N, C-alpha and C positions, 0 to 999 in steps of 0.2 A: 504494500499498499504506500505511495508516494506520501510525502508530508507535501505542507501547504507551499513551502518554499520551490520544493522540487516542481508541482504543478504551475508554478508561476513561470517557470524557466523556459525555453523553446527547446524542444528535441532535438536533439543531434540529428541531421539530416542526411539521411543517405538515398541518392538519384537510383533508382531500378530499373528507371525506363531507358538507358543506355540502348544503342542499338544492335541489333544481330550483328553478326561478322560479315554477312552478308550486304550490309547496310552502312559501313564503314567508307566505302568509296564515295557513296554519295553524300554522306554527312560532310566528307573532306571536301567535295566540290561544293557543296553550300557554304561551309565555313570561308573556303577560300574566296566566294563570288562577295560575302559579306565582309572579308577582309580588304578586297580591293575597294569597296565603299567606303570603311572605316578610312582608309589612306585619303582616300578622295576629301573626305569632311571629317576631319579628326576632330577631337577633342582641343580645346584650346583656350586661353586665357581670357577672361570676360565672358565666359560661356555660365549659365544661370540655372540652377536646379532649384523648384519648391520642395519642400520636405516638411514632413511632420518629425522633428526630430524628438528625441526620449531625452531629457537630460535626467544623466547618472546621478545617482546618490553621493554626497559629499564623504569622502574617505573619512571616517573618526580618527585614524591612526595621523599622530602629531606631526610628523615628516611627511605626509602628504600633501602633493599641491592641490590648489583649489581647483573647484570644478570651473572651466572658461565660461564667462557671461557671455550668453547667444543670444539675450532677448533684449528688446529696447523696453525703456521703462513704461513707455506708452501701449506696449505689447506683451504682458506679464506672463506669455506662455509660447511654447515652441512649435505651435501650429501653423503651420505654411512660413516657415522660415526661409528664405531665399538666402543660398550659397552659391558664389560666384567664384570660379575657379581662377587661380592666382599665377601660382609657379609650380611646372612640373616637376618632380621629383624624382620619377622615373615613368619614361614615355619610350616604350621601344616594342617591337613586334617581339613575338615567342617569351614574352613575360606574364606572369600568373596574375598581374593587376596592372594599371597604370595610377600613378599615384601622382595626387596633386595638393598643393596647399590651398585653402581655401577661406574666403573670409562671408561673415553674414551682413549683406547688404543692410544699411541703414544702423549697424552696431559699429562703431569705430573700435578699432584695435582689436576684434576678435580674430582669431588665427585657429582653424582647425584642418584637418586632413581629408581629403575624399580617396579612398581605396577604392578604384572602379574596376572590375572584372567583366570585361567585354570579351564576349568568347570568341569572336574572331582573331582578336589579339593575344590569345593564349597561345600555346603550343597545341597545333592541330594534332589530329588522330592519324597516325601512319598506315595508311592501308595498307604497305609491303609488310607489315609487321603482324605477325600470326598472334602475337599476345598485347595487339594495340590496346586491350581493356584494363591491363595494368601498368603500360607506360601511359595512357592517356588521364590529366586532371581533369575530370567534367567541371565545368565552371561553376556550375550551380551547385555543386557540392561544396566546392571551394568557399561560396560566398556563405553559405547556411553553416558550414561546418566552422569556419572561422569566427563567424558571430555566434555560433552556441560556445565557443573557448572564451570569448571574450564573457560570455555573460556567466559561464562558470567561474571565472576568475573575477569576478566582482570585487573580491575583497583585497584584490592586487592592483586594481584601477586606481591611477592619482601617485601609485609608488613606483614599481617595476613594468608596468604598461600603461599605455594611453587610456584616460578615460572614454567609452565606447557610447556614441548617441545613437546608433542603431542601423539598422540592415534596411535598404532601400531598392525595388523595384525602378530603373531608371530607362529612358529612351536616350541613344547619344546622336549627337548630330546627324549620322549616316541612318537615321532610325532603326538601329538595332538595339532589340531588348538585351539589357545589361542590369549590373549589380553593383550598388554600391556602400560600403561602411563609410562611416562617418566618425573620425576619432579626433582627439586632442591632439595637437601640434606642439611637440615637444624638441625644443632646439637641441641640436647635439652640436660638437665642434665639427667647425669645417677641416677641409687639409690644411690650411692654411694656417688655422690655429693649432694643429698636431706638429706642423713643421716648424712655426713659430716657438711654440713654448717646449716642444720633448726636445732635451740633451742627450748627447750621446751615453752619458752614465745612466739615463733612462732606459734607451734601447738596450743597455748592456744589461741590465738587471730584468729587463723583460724574457731577453732570449736564454739567459744564464740555465735556468732550470730547462731548456730544452736541449741543449748543447750539450748540459750536464749528464741528462739521460742519454742521449743518443750515443755519449761515449761510455757510458756505464754498459748499455746494451750492445755495443759494437766489441 
């Protein structure tokens, strides 16, 4: 018998309706056609999505980050929040997701992340691989299972993982159905920061355990 908390969580998603082995070639052809359209009409800065964001609870742990404020003073709920894409953090073919920073229109200073899982831009199934099912990451599985993981790790949100604002069905500029996870943006060090502030001694301290282990095992 599940508890009330377990009933409130989304079930881990398993997509059982994958095509038969005989249908993998048409699936590949269909996704290839969608990919051509996606390249012709890509995600881009300034693109807007209206979403009913789910505001996560503030983590009560003293070291936790504050939940980002995403609502305007005159609109104290997250229904119909308009997110505008800003900067691409990951925008390549054959990636599991396209990742963008985004801001809430009308709420200055907001900074979120949209992780967009667009099927035609994900790694495509290989018709020549007899074990394509094992090798292919179904986009629907990816989206729903990642959302499930964030929900199950709610106690770590704001600490070791970002706050999670929900999973949404969206339509891309090319007309393709996709999924978007909306997350807290957590700034990290840039390559320039690492080069500027990392000393030679720091590098030696980092690699010493590995070189010692390699010497002992050799």
